[in-house]
N, C-alpha and C positions, 0 to 999 in steps of 0.2 A: 529711652533708647533700646533698641531692639537687641537682643541676646541670642546669637546663633547656638544652636545644638551640635553636639558631635556629629549627629546624623546629617545634619545641614552642610557642616563643613565637608565631612566625606562626600556628599552629593556634590559640592563644588568641584573638589579634587579629580573626583571620578569624571565629572563632566569636561573639565579641563584637559585631562588626558585623553578623554574620546575625541576631543576637537582636534587631536594632531600635535600637541605641545607635549614632547618627549623629554625635554631638558629639566633634570630634577630641581636644579636651582631657579629656572624660570617659572616651573610649576608653584614652587614655593614664595616666590616673589608675587606672582599673579594672585594665588590664594590669599595671601596677606593683605594684598590691596583691595581686592574684590570685598573681603570679609569687612575690611574697614569702612568701605562705602557702604555696605548693606547696614551695618549696625548703626552707621551714624545718620543715614537718611530714610531708613524703612521704619514705619510707625510700630508701634508694640504689637498691635493686633493685625498688621499688614498682611498682605500675601506675599509669601517669601519666593515661590516659585516664578511667579509673575515679574516680580521687580527685578529678581535674578537674571531673568533672560533678557529683559531691557538693559540691565547694566553691563552684562557680556557683550551686549551687540555695540557697546561704545568702544570696545578694545580693538576693534577689526573692521576692515571694510568689507571682505568677502568671506574670510575664513580665519579663524582664530589662530591657526598655524603660520600664519602671515608675519605674527610677532616673533616666532621662534626662528623664522627664515630671516627677518630683518637682524636679530640678534646675532646669528651665526655669521651673516654678511659683515656686520660691524666688526666682530671678533676676528673674523678672517681676513678681511680687507679693513685694516685700520685708516687706511687713506680713501676709502670709498668716497667721501664727500669731496676730497679733493680731485679724485679722479673724475667726478661726476662735473665739478667745475670747470676742470681742464677740456673735459669732453665739449661742454657747452661752449667754452670760450673758442676752441679750436674750431669747431663747427661754424660758429657766428664769424669769427675771422676769415675761414675758408670762403665762405660764401659771400663775404663782403669782398673779399680779393678778387673771385673770379668774376664778380659782377663789376667791379671797377677794371679790371683787366680787360674784360671783353669791350667795355665802354671805351677804354684807352686804345684799344686794337682798332675799332671802328673809326675813331677820331684822328688816328694815325699819332697818338701823343706819346711820349718817351716813357718807359717804365712799364709797357703792357706785357712784355713777355716776362718780367720779373714777377707782376702781380700775378699773372696765370700760373707760372711755376709755384707759387707761394700758396695760391689758392687750392690748387689740385694736390700738391705736395702734402699740404697740412691736412687735408681732406682725407687723402690716401693712407697717410703713414700715422695719423696721430688720433683724428677724430673716428674713422671708422674702425680701427681696432679697439679702442676705447668703447666705442658703442657695443661691439661684440662682448668685451670683457662685463661690461655692466648689465645688459640686457640678457646675457645666457643665464644669469642667475634667477632670472624670473621664469626662466624655462625649466620645469621639473621633468619632463621626458627627453629621453636621449634623442629620439628623431627631431624634437622641436630645436634642440641646440645644434644638430647637425645641420638642419636646414637653414637656421640662422647663421651658422659659420660659413656654409657655402654661399650663401647670398651676400654676406660681407665680404668674403675672398673675391667672388667675381664683381663685385662693385668697386674695390681696389684695383685688381686687373684691368678693368675696362677704364678706370679714370686714368691710370698710369699709362694705358694704351694710347688714349687721347692726348695727354700731355706729351708723350714722345712723339707721337705724330706730327703735333704742332710744332714742337721743336726740333724736328728733323733728327731725333736722336734714333740711333740702331735699336732693335727689338721691339718697336712699337705692334708690329704685326704678330708677333709670338705672343706677347701681351693680350692683344685682342681676340686672337683664336683661343687662348686659352680662358678668357671670360666668357666667350660665346659656347664653348665646350661644357663650362662649368655651369652656366646657365640652361642651356637648351638639352645637354645629355646627361646632367645629373640632377642640378636643382629640380628642373621643370618636372621630370618623372617622379622623384620622391615626393615633391610637395603636393603635385596632383593626385598621386595614388593615395597618399595618407590622408590629405583633406576631403577627398571626394566621399571618403567611408563615413564622414561626420555630416549628417543631414544638415546641422544648423551652420556648418561652415561650406556648404556645398557651393551655394552662389559666390561667396567670395573667392573661393578656391578656383572657379573657373575664370572669373574675371582678372584675378591675379596672375592666372597661367598665361590668359591672352596677353597682358600687360607683357610678361618675359618674352612670349614669342614676339611681339611687336620691337621689344628692345633689341632683340637678337637680329631682327629683320633690318630694322632702321640702321644698325651698325654695319650690317653685310651690304646694305646699298650702298654705303660710302666707301667700299673697298673694292678696289679694281679685281677682277677675275685673273686666274693665274694666265689665261691666254691674253687678257688685255695687258697685264704686267709685262710679259714677253714681248707683246708688240711695241710698247711703249721703250722697254730696254733696247730692242732692236734699233729702233727709231732714234733713240738719242745716241747710241754707239754710231749708227751711220752718218749722223749730222756732224758728230766729232771727227770721224774720219774724212769726211768731206773738207771740214774746215781745216784739218791739217793739210789736206792737199793743196788748199787755197794759200796758207801760210807759207808751205814749202815753195810753191810756185812764185809767191812774191818774195821770198827770200832770194830766189834765184835771179829774178830780174833785178832786184836792187844790187846784188853783187855784179852781176852784168854791168849794170849802169856804171858803177864805181870803177869798174875793171877798164871799161871805156873811155872814163874822164879821170884825169889825173888829179882832180879837184876834190878835195874831202870837205864834207861839212863839218861845221863847228860842234854838230852834236851826234856825229856818228859813235862816237865811242859811248855816250849815254844811250843812244838807240840800240845798240848791240848788247849793251849791258841789260836794257830792259827785256829784250827779246829772248836772252839767254835765262834771266831769272824765270820769266813766264814760262820756258820750256821746262825749267827743272819743276816748277810747282806742278805743272800739267803732268809731266811724266810720274811725279809722286802719286798724284791723284789716280792715274792709270793703273799703276803699279798696286796700289790698294785695293782697287776695285777688281782688277783681273789677275793679280800675281805675274803679270808680265809688264815689261816697259813699253813693249809694242804690241798693238792689237793686231791679230793675223786677219786675213781675209775671210777665212772660215771661223769667224769669232762666234758666230750664232749656233753652228753645231757643236761647239766646245763651250757655250753658255758664258763666253768672255764678254761681259755686259758693263757699260757706263750706267749705273743706277742713279736713281735721285736720291742717295742718302745724303746726309747732312755734311757739309764742308767740315774739316778736322782741323782743330786750331792747333794742332800739330806742327802746321805751317807758319806759324805767326811771325817767327824770325824773318823769313824768306818775304812774306807779305810786308813787314815793316821797312826791309830794305827796297822792296819794289815801290812802296809809296814815296821814299825818300827820292829814289830815282826819277819816279815820274814828277816830283815837285821841282827837282833841279832841271828836267828836261822842258816841262811848261814854261820855266823862268827864262831859259834861253832861247825858247822860239817866240816869246812874248811879243816882241816887234816885228815878227815874220809873218806873212798871211799864210799861216799852216794850221793844221787842226790840232787844238789842245786836248789832252787827255783829260776826261771829266773826273774832277776831284771833288766837287761839291754838290750836295744831293739835291736833284732836281725838284724834290718835293719841298726843299726848304731853302729855295735860292735867295730868300730875303736874308738868311743868316749866313754870312761868310764863313762860320765856324763849322758849319754843318757838313762833315766829310760824308762823300758817297762810299760807303763800305761796300763795294764791289763784290768783295770776298766773303759776305755773309748769304747763306742760301745753300743750296744744294750742291753736290760736285758736277752736275751738268750744268748748273747757271754759272759757277764759278769759272769752268773749262770755256765755256762760249764768251765770258767776257774778259777772259785772258787772251782769248783768241782777238777779240776785237781791239785790245790794247796793242798787241802786236802789229796788226794790219795797219793802225793809224799811224805808229811809229816808221813801218817800213814804207808805207806810201809817202809820208812827209819827206822821208830821205830821198826816195825818187824823185820826188817833185823838185826838191833842190838842186839834184843834179841835172834835171832837164831844163832848168832856168840857166 
């Protein structure tokens, strides 16, 4: 059995300290452990220095100070491994949810939106923040932590921007522009300037910088320009105003028809209720979009547009009342050669319980479909009088 001398023990201790281990308790533990290995495995006349160098290399992957960092990490973050498991689990779940969500969306299966929301939401709010917390401990320089943090933040805002855009939620553009600014104007310059100085990372720095530029470019190609957005807003608003003129003219024709004919149709009361509640919902949408109940002729100069924002479920009670009136109206005209209002989803016409949710979509789409409902009802009433 080999017996270590005091000089050899001091040599081991000094070498442990020189390798970056500064915690006294950890130094003593490593010293005791290494001494035991040497005394139990080295032959009596063996080469101490050579055997020690081989032994010390078994304690680390790159550098010995990694042990101290791991120890500090475990002491500071008692739930480190739990966080790591949650990160892996949330990342796997979000990836699977997004894959199945996209598949369900392409196949028009129910549950696609819920899966996409869960996938992107879990990735943005759980996986990426945990990834930053855990990976930042591997970065020793402040600049590396800043680059990592900016990258994670840009990824979160970009993911949420796509989610908000898909779900027609407000704020998607602000999130998207924030991510592009973070990547293109802040992260990219810092990453490129700091990375290009290191000859070993020069190629990787250039390649990753090109990828960042491509990500920003791809996102911007999917976004309408300010001029294109204004043109679309003007078009949507003009279409709404024209449709309102048509509905107003149809209301007048209908009123004149009944004025000249003493006979009243059995569905007139229901028809009037449907037209009125459609007007109420349309006025509420216009008020929320423009701040006015009536859009003036000079709406363009005042920028009072009907934008393609998502429809607000604040009107859910009115929608439910409208659906009930429509069902009653369709029942009453069932035996008559009149046009029924669509209540069954055309994409699922084999399923009689598949409702046609005309109120799901953007404000522009809902306004257009409410106008169609009014036109069907008014034309039906005029048709009954003419007969």
